[in-house]
N, C-alpha and C positions, 0 to 999 in steps of 0.2 A: 831667922833658922834655927835650927832645934838642933845640936848634935848630941847625940844617945852615949853614954859611956858604953862601951866596948867589954865582956869583964870577961873574955876569952883570950888570957895573958899568957907568953911564955913561962917557963918556970925561971927562968933566968930573968926576969924584965920584962920593959914593954914591947909588945909583937911589931917585927918588921914589916909586916905584912898583912897590911889594912884595906879591906876589901869593904868600900861603901854600900847604902841602900837607902836610895831616895824615894820616899813616899810620901806620904800624907800624917798618920801617925805611926809611926815606924814603932814605936814603943809595945803596939800591941802584937807585932808580926810574929808567929811562929818561929819565922823564919832564924830569930835572934836566938831563943832555944834550940834549935835542930844545926844550927853551923857549925859547933866543936866537929858533931859525929859526920856531919857531911865533909868538913875538912879530914878527919881519921879516913875514912873509908877511901876517898878519893887521893887520899898521901900527899897530903898540903900540910909542912908541919909550920907551927908559929904563924898560922892565919886566923885573925878576926872579923868579925860582922860590925861595923858601924854603922846606925841610924842615923840619915841627916833628914829630917821635915821640913820640907820647903811650901812655900804657900799656891792654894788655889784660887787666889783674888784674879790673879792675869798678873802681876807686878812679874817683874824679872828679874830686878837685882840678885835676891837672893839666889837664881837657878845660876848667873854668872858667878858670882861667888864662889861656889860650892863648885863649877867647872873649873877656876881657878885655882882650887886648893887641889883638886887632881891633877891636873896637869905638872906643878911644880911641885907638888912634894912626891920624893921618890919612894915615901913609906907606904903610899896607896898606890893600890895596881890597879884601880878601876871602881868600877860603879854598877849595881843593878839599879835600873830606871822603872819606875813601876807607874805612878798617874802623872809625870811630865815626860813623856817620849818629847810630844810635841815640841813644850818649850824648853824644851833645852837647844833643842834647835834654834827658835828662834831668839833665845837668850845671848848666846854665843857660838852661833857657828864656826866665827872663826878663831877659837881658839880650840877646835878639832881638827886636825893633822890630817885625815884620813878617815873616808869614811867608804864604807860596803857598797856591793850594787844595791845590796836590800836597803839600807839607810837611805842613798842617795832618792833610790825609787821612792818609799814612803814618807820622806823628808822627818823623820824620827828615829831616835836611837832611844833602844831597851838595855845597853849593854857598851859601856865605853872602858877598853881596856888600852896596856899600852904594848908596842912593837919596838925593838930596837929606837928608844928614846922619843918615837911618836905617840901619840894620843889616837885610837882611833873609833870610830863611833860606829856600832852595827845594831840592824833592827834584830830578834832573833824570834820575832812571836808571829811573823807568817810561816814560818815553817812550823813551830810550836803551838798554834791554832788549827791547822791542819792534822797533822800528829793527835792532838788532845780529840776534835772532833770525830776522826775515826776508831778513837779509841772507844766512843758512846755510840755511834752513828751508826747503823746497818750499812755493809757493801751495796752499792749502788742504790742507795736511797732515792738519790736525786730522778735516775733511769725509773725507778719504778715510779714515782710520781711527779710528773713531768708539767705539771701546771703550777704545783708547791714553792715555795720561796721562802726568804728567809727574813725580819721584823728585825733588828738590831736599833735597840732604845741606847741612844748615846751615839757619838760622832768623834771620838776620842783616837787614842792609840789604839787601844784592841779593835775597834771597827776597822782603823788602817788597817792592820794586820787580814780583817776580816776578809776586807776586798780584796788585796793583792794574794789572798792564798783561794780564794775563788775566783777569779778572774784573771790569775797569771797560773797557779800549780794545780789546782784541781783537777783529777781524771774527770768529774764529772760534775755538774754544776746547778745551782737552781734555780727555775725559771727567773726568779725576779730575786732582789734585795731592796729595802726600804729600808731607813737610816732615819730617825727623830732624834735630832739632837738641840739644844738649847742656843748652844753657842755659833752667831755666823760665820767667826772665822775657822770654826772646824769643820763646819758644812764647805767654807770654799776650798777647805784642803783636800777634803773627800770629792771636791766636786775636780778640782786639780789631779787627782789622782785616777780618777775613771775616766777622763781625759786621753793622759796617756797609756793607761790599759786598752781604752777600744778596748770595752766589748761587745760580742758578736753575738752570744747565747743567753749573754745574762744581764737584763734590763737594770737598771738603779734609778731610784727614787730618793731624792732627799727632800725631808719634812723640818722644817725649821718652828719647832713647838718644846716648851718645857711643862705643858698641860696632861697631868695626868689622863685624865678622859679622852684626850687626843689619843693616846698611848690604848687606851679600851677599847676606842672605836676601833683603832687601825690592825687592833690583835683582832675584835668581835669580824671581821672582814675578809679576815683570811684563809686558804682555802685551805681543807684538809689536809694534815700532814707537812703543816708548816713550822717552820721554827721560829721561836722568840728568843733572844737573848739579851741580857740585861748588865751593859758594856756600860750603865751610869757613873759603877763606881758607889748607888747607891744603897745602903746596908752592910757597908764595910766602911769607905771614909767619909761619907756622907749620911746620917739618919733616914729612913725609910725606905719604901719602893716607886719606882715610875709608875706604877697602875695603880689602881684603887682595888676595893674587895671585891668589889663588882666584876672587875675583869673577867672574861670568858676565854680561855685559852683554845686553839683549835683542833677537832676532833680526831685524835691520833696522830695529833701533832710531837713535836720537841721543844722542851723548854731547857735553857741552858743559863744556869748564873756564874755571872765569871767569877763572881765571890768568891774565897773560900775558908772566909772566918767571917766573923762580922755575926750582927742581928738576922741579917739576910731576909726579912719579911717578904722578899720576892720569892723566893724558893719554898717558902712555908707557903704561900700562893698555887705554887705551881701546884706541890705535895697534895695540896686539900683537893685538887680535881683532879689528881696524877688517876686514880680508879675509874671515873665517870668517864673521862675522855680519853683514857687508854695512854695516857702520856709517856712520853722516855721525857725523862728528867735528871740533867744532871748539873754538878756544881762546878766548880774552879778546880779542884785539888788535883789531878790530873795537871792541868796545864800548870797549876803552879810549880807542881813537881819538875816539868821539861823545863820550864823558864828559867826555873834556878840552879838545876843541873847544868843546864847549857850556857849560861853567864857565868856560871863560876870555873866553866872550864875553861872558857877566852880569857874572862880575867886573871888564871895562874899557869894560863895555857898545858894544861889538861884537854886531852882528846876522851870524850866522853860516851863510849862505847855502850853498848847494850849490856854487855856482863856490867860493867862501871856504874850507871842507871839502875840497876837490878840492886845493889848493892847501898847505892843512895838510894832508892824506895823503902830498900829492907828498915833502915835505920831514920826513917819519917813515917809516924805515925798520929793518921788524921784524931784532934781531940773534936 
């Protein structure tokens, strides 16, 4: 586990308000650059952001130690969790004192924060996923395209959030959600969530594979106006794309690249077909902003009003 040194320090010494950011290669995140401006517009004095790199190899010792650090260090106010939302719960469930209802439902945490001496875990992504999707998807998209659906490439925390939003909160929902995932434990987690939510209108299919050719084939079989999501982390946390260059996206479809930075070959593959296929192509930038603002608000106990979110966005410029 590697800790990145925070470069936003109080003028009179080391900051006493540390927020951590748990990821894979946090040193490349734009959040480290933006955080001083975010803290300023949200009125949080003397705060800093510290990156914590945790492994994706299935081991959980580092996750347990990182959670211990937060729980017992009074200078650490909380953390935003990216690629390890499920692993944190699997590694150290007993260290978290309280879970919100959404965290309990999803079995994951994307925000860790303290209230009255207790460590809380919350899953902010279902709400933020819905808000981000509404930002680029035309109103009543699924009503007007009632045989179309979603293919999610990847079955980790981002897809769990998608399932909760679609199956529990969305005002209208797709005909189907299909999930392709290489890890059986993640698929099992998705299956358990679907069983608890008991969807009536949207069918859910889980596919165990890591073969890009399988992904290509499944995309080619989608009805027009369907959505394809890259929720694998490929293109940011790890190199490459979950599909090959022979992929053929659905006509009049939607392609959502959840990554907001990195090489993002999946995004380029979609853009190359955007005119010919009349695609709506979105990246993860708005999702990134919603996620960070909501977690910072929880960690430092600030309500993120729409006015504060506008200020937050105004000091954040995509590179």
